[in-house]
N, C-alpha and C positions, 0 to 999 in steps of 0.2 A: 494729514500732517506732512506727508511727502509732497502734496500739492503746494503747500505753503513754502516748503524749502526750495522747491524748483522755481517758484515765483520769486522768492527772495534772491536766488542766484541770478535770475534773468534781470531783475531790477539792478543788482550790483553790477552786472556786466554793462547794462545800458548806462549806468551812472559813470562807469569807467570810460565810456565812449563820449561822455558829456551830454547824454540824452536823459531826460527825466522820465519817470514812469508814465506809461500810457493810461488812459482812462480805463481801459479793459483790465490792465494789471491792477489798478487800484480797486476796481470792483471785485476782481478775483481774490485779492488780499482781504477785502472786507468779508466776503463770503467765507473764506477760510477761517478768519478770526471768529466770526459768528459761530461757525461749526465747532471750532475748538471750545468756545465759551459754553455752547450747549452740551458738548461732551463733558466738560468740566462740571457743569451743573448736575448732570446725571451722575457722575462719579461722586460728587459731594453728597447727593441724596442717597446713593447706594451706601456710601461710607456711614452716613448717619443711621441708615436702617440697620447696617451690620453692628454699629455701636449699640443700638437699642436692643438688638437680638442678643448681643454679648452681655449686656446689663441684665436682661431677663434671665439668661442662662446662669449668670453669676448669682443672681438672687435666688433662683430655684436650687442651685448647688448649696448656697448658704443655708437655705431652709432644710434641705436634706441633711446637711452636716449637723445642723441644730437638732433635728429629730434623732439622728444617730447618737449625738452626745447626750440628749435627754434620756434616751433608752439606756445608754451605758451608765449614766448617773443613777437611774432607777435600779438597774441591776446591781450596781455597787452598793447602793443604800440597802437593798434587800440582803446582800451578802454581809454587810456590816451588822444589820439587825440580827441575822442568823448567828453571826459570830458572837455578838454581845449576849444573845439569849442562850448560848451553848452552856450547859451545866458542866462546870469543872468538877471532876471526880477526884477526891483526895485519895492518896495511896491507901489510907486505912480503910476506905470504903471498898477497895478492890478485893480485899481478902487475900492479898499476896503473901507468899512465904516471906518472913522477915529477911531483910537484906543480909544480915550477918549469917543466917542459916543458908541462904542461897550461895553466898561467897564461900562458905565452908564446904559446900558440896560441889561448887564450880569455881575452883581457884583461878582458872584462866580468865575469869570475868573481872578480876581485880584491876586489870590494865585498861578496862573500858572506861569511856567517858560516862558521866552521869546519865546522859540520854541513852547511850548504847546499853548501859547496864540495865536501865528500866526496860528497854526493848527486850533484852535477853530474859529478864525476869518474867515479863508478860508472855513471851513466847513459851518459856518453860511452863508457866502456869496454864497456858492454853493447852499445851500438849498433855499436861497431867490431867486437866479437866476432861479433855477429849478421851483420854484413856479410861478415866473413871466412868464417863458416859457410856463407853463401849462395854465396860465391865457390867454396868447397871443394865444395859440392854441385853447382854448375854445372860445375866441372872434372871431377868424377866422372862426371857425365852425359856430358860431352864425351868423356871417356876411354872410357866404355862404347860410345858411338857409334863412335869411332875403332876400338875393338877389334872391333866388329861389321863395320865396313867392311873392316878389315884381314883378318878371317876370310873375308869374302866374296871379297875380292880374292885372298887366298891360295888359296881353293878354286878360283876361276876360273883362277889361274895354274897350279895343279896340273893342272887339266883341259886347259889349253893345252899344258903340258909333255907330258902324256900323248899328246895329238894330235900334237905335234911329234916325239915319240919314234916314233910310228907312221909318220909321214911319212918320217922318216929311215930307218927300217927298210925301207920300201917303195922307197926310191930307191936 
């Protein structure tokens, strides 16, 4: 490119002097023009190759995006199906303390929204049931201890009865 510029400057200077371009200058100009055309052809081919690569990349990105969207759609459909199949439990099925009784024993709950009131009732019921389960477990433990003590006393009594029976026979 610099060769062409210097050649053009030389021709312009010669023209200013009233002299036309020499045959060597014309040949050099043609060689420069042909070189520039070849470089231009290479750049056009390179540009086309890059466009094709970009199109391939865009196509693969669209495929990947489509796969992600399809997976997300499948996940959302599964979530929707699970939500629709969720069994709604009515308040009467929960066995909760009636609301009036709960409010009588928890007056501070009157200011709560319906949702917060239900949460409070559920938490209260959960705590009560947990306490009852602990009491039941304690009673079962006590029952097992009493059964072991009874068994030990029963075995001891049978041993004493055997000895008493022997004493009676000896007397």
